[in-house]
N, C-alpha and C positions, 0 to 999 in steps of 0.2 A: 824754376824751383827744383831743388835737388830731392831725390827720393827720400833721403834721411829726414827731410823736413815735412814729408807728407804723412798724413794719418793713415793707419792701417785699418783695413776693413775686416780682415780675418781676426776672429776672436770677439767680434761684436754680436750681441744678442739680437733677436728679431726686433725688439723695441728700439735698440740703438740704431739698427739699420733703417727702421721707420723714420727716425729722426733725420738720418742722412738723406733719405729720399725726400722728406718734406722740405728740408733746408735747400735742396738742390732742384726743386721744382718737378720732381718725378711723380708719376701716379703712385698711389699707395701700394698697389699690388707689386710694384717693383722691389719692395723690401724682401718679399718671399722669393722672388726671382734671384735676387742677389744672394740670399742665404743658400739657395739651391746650388748656385755656382760655387760658392765658398766651401760648403760642407759635404755636398754629395758628388759634385762633378770635379772637385779639387782644382778649380781654376787657378792659374798662377799669374794671369794678367787680366786687367779690367776689360780689355778688348775681346777677350774670349766670351764675354757675356753677351752673346749675339741676339738675344731676345730683348735687350735694352737698346734703344735707338742710338745710332752713332753720335748724334748730337749730345745726348746725355752721358754717353761713355767718355766723350771728349771732356765734358765738364767734370766728371768724376776724376779723370786722369790728372786734372790740374791740381787736385787737392788730396787725392788718395792713392794708395797702392794696396795690393792684396796683403803683402806683409809676411808671407810664409818664407822661411829660409831653410836651406839644406844643412845637414850636419857637416862639420869641417873635418871630422875624423871618426873612424870606426875601428874597434878592436873586436876580435872574435876569440872566444874561449874554446878550449878543447871539448867542452860539453855542448857547444852550439850557441851559448849565450853571446849576445853582441852588446857592446857598450858604445853608444853614440855620444859625440861631443858637439854641443851647440853653442854658438856665441850668444851672449845675453847682455849686450851693451859693450861699451869700450873696455877692453882688456878683462872682460868677465865671461865666464863659461859655465855651462851646466852639463851634467851627464844624465843619460837615459839608458836604461837596460831593457833589452828585448830578450825574452826568455821563452824559447820554443819548447814544446812538450809533445807527448804522443798524441793527445787529444785536445790540446789547447795551446794557445800562444799568448803570453802575458807581456804587457809592456809596463815597466815601472817608471813613472814620470816624476820629475822634480817640480816643486812649487816655489822654491826660493833659490837664490844664489848664495850658497853657504847656509848657515843656521845660527841663530842666537841662543839656542836652548842649552848649550854647554854640556850635553850628556857625555859622561866619562868614556864611554865605549864606542864613540862614533867619530869617524874621520871627517865627516861633514862639519861636525861641531868644532873640531880642531882648526878648521879653515876659518871659522868665524862667519859673521853675517855681512853680506855685500849687497843685498837688495831683494825685493820681492819680484816675482815674475808676474806679468799680466796674463790675461786669459789667452791672448794671442801666443805668447811664448810657451804656455802650458800645452795648448792644443797643437802647436807646431811640432812638438816632440812626437805626437801620435800621427799627424798627417804627413810629415816630411821624411819618413823612413821608408825604404823600399818594401818593407814587410807590412805596411799599413793595412792591406786588405786581408792579411792572415790573422790579425789580432782578434782574439776572442775575449780577453779580459784585460782590464786596466786597473792598476793599483797606484795610488798616490803614496808611494813609499820611498821615493828617491830623495834627493837633497831637499832639506828644509822641513819645517813644520807647517803642514797645510792649514791648520786652524789659526796660525799666526798671520795668514794671508787669506782670510776667509772670504772677502769680497770677490777676489779674482778666482779663487778656487770654485766658489759657488757659480760664478758666471760660466766657467769652463764646464762644470757639471751640467748646467742647464743646456748648453749647446750640445753636449754629448748625448743627452737623453731626450731632447725635444724633437718633435716631428719635423720642425724646420731645420734641424741640425743633423746629427749623425744617427738619430733614432735608435740609440743603443738602450738595452734594458738596464735599469739601475742595478739589477742583480749581477751584472757583469763588471761592476765597478766597486772597488773597495778603497776607502780613504782612511789612512792611518794617522793617529795622533798620540802624543805623549800625555795629553790631558789638559788642553787649554780650554777651560770651561766656557767662556763667552762664545768662542767659535764652535764648540761642541753643541751648545744649545741651538745656535742658528742652523747648524748642519742637520740636527735631528728634526727641527721644525720645517726646514725649507727644502729638504732633499730626501730621496728614498734610497740612496746608495748604501751599501754595506759599510759598517764601521769596524775598524780595528784599533785597539788601544794598546800602546806599548807599556808594559807593566813592570817587568824586571825584578821587583821585590814587593811582597805584601807588607813588609815592615817599614814604618815611616822613616826612621833614621837611616836605615840601610838604603832605601830608595832615594833619599835625599843625597846621600853620598854619591850615588850613581847618576841622579837626575835632579838638577837644581830646581826644576819646575815643581817638585814636591813641596817646596816652601810656599809657593804662591797658590798652586792648585793641587791640594793634597789628593792622593789616590782615593781615599774614602769619600771625598766630596764628588770626585769624578764618577765613582761607581754609584753613589746616591743619585746623581743626575741621570745616569743611564737607567737605573731602576725605576725612575719616575716616568720613563718613556715606554710606551707600549710597543714592543717589537712584535710584529706579526710574522707569519710564516714566510712572507716575501722579503724579509729583511734580516740580515745576520749580524750578530755582534761576536767579535772574536778578540782574544787577548794574545798579544805577542810577548814571549818570555825568553829573552836571551839568557843563556845559562853560563855562569861564571864559577870556576872551580873554587870550592870552599868559601863561597860568598853567598850564593842564593840557591844552592842545589841540595839542601838537606831535607830530611823528613819533616822537620818543623815548618819549612817553607810550604811543603805540600799541605800540611794541616791548616796553616793560616790562609793559604790561597783558597782552599776549599771552604773555609769559613767566610771570607769576605765576598766570594763570588756565589755564595749560596743563594738560590732563588733565581739566578740568571740562566736562561737557556742560551748557553754560549759555547764557543769552541776555544780551545787553548792550543796555540802553536808554539812549540818549543824550538828555539833557534840556537844553533851552534855559534859561539862567539868567534869572530875572526880577529886575531890579535892585531893591534895597531900601535904605532909608536907613541910614546909618552904616557903609557898606562901600565900598571903592574898586573892588570886583570889577565886571567888565563881561561881558556875554554874548559868546561866540565868534561870529564871522561865520558866516553860513549856509554859505558855500562851504567853510569850515574844518570844520564839522560833517559835511558831505557827504564830504569827504576822509577824515575820521576813521572814519566809518561804512564806507566802501568798503574802507579798509585793514584794518579788523578783520574784515570779511566775507571778505576775501581770505586772512586768516590763519586762517580756519576758525571764526569766532565769528558766530553769528546776531546781527546788530546792526541796530537800528532807531532812528530819531529819533522820539521821542514827540511827538505833536501837543500843543501848549499849549491848554488849555481854561480858560475862565473868568477870563482875566487882567484883564478890565475890571472885575470885581467882587472882585478880590483873592482868587480861589479857585484860582489855578494853583499849581503846585508851589513850595513854599517861602514862600507868601504868607499863609497862614492865621495870624491873630492876633486875639485879642479884648481886647487891652490897652485900646483906646479904650472898649469897652463897660464894662470893669471900673472905669474911672476916672469913669464918669458918676455 
């Protein structure tokens, strides 16, 4: 049997590993042993699982592989950011950004190959949708880079809309935060969405990680012009859903706001933003737009962004301007795309 026909163990939850154990005649405790090898000891071969008998390892080898894969390409920015390219099926690829900082190191992971949301300002959207990633492929981006032990924070802000792939995203988050998995604090993980309400509900109910909502405009028609999701899941409904949820001190809600010159950067936008977010204990991150082909949008001027930030802070919202990282290697916000690789 070829490896490509074998089932992958990496990316399975403890309950799924218990099923594997039961189906293969192992003792129940072997499921936790396997999880320990997969997520704590970073085993790359089943035969490394030395506390499982050789007889059962041989049986597992007949039907399973670990399933982790190395990146096929890496680019390094002048600011230290790295962009990794991973295969994701036949002629398909995803990109992952590793962003080192003074006191933290963040990895920005993808959840889909391309994206179907069609946002006007995003290179991934221009690529179109080519498929969902499973939990193995999501976690592989974290586990298979040389810097994995340096990572302090994880953001689901790469290619794709996480809540459009909610089952596999939640599986990956369970493995990251469970004691049988990576044992990471949910406070170190942020999942971003443009506002897919069914996935948002499940995320809020089933997970304790931080939430970031990509907002872009408080005005309905203007947001619709930028983000087609507004037609199906209007921003006001998204915010109403969030307001119904009780965010405690252990969980943060933030709003991402990419700024476009003479589009969404006026004083009226500050006033309307302050109005619709009133009552939410949230953070607002202002993001510089990085121009992409096929759009007339331009980035707001620096002085305009500073004014916008100061006004929102004055209105009681903790607001910062996010530093752009990795722009020279197309790793900054909105620039991830593997279309060129898939066409080779």
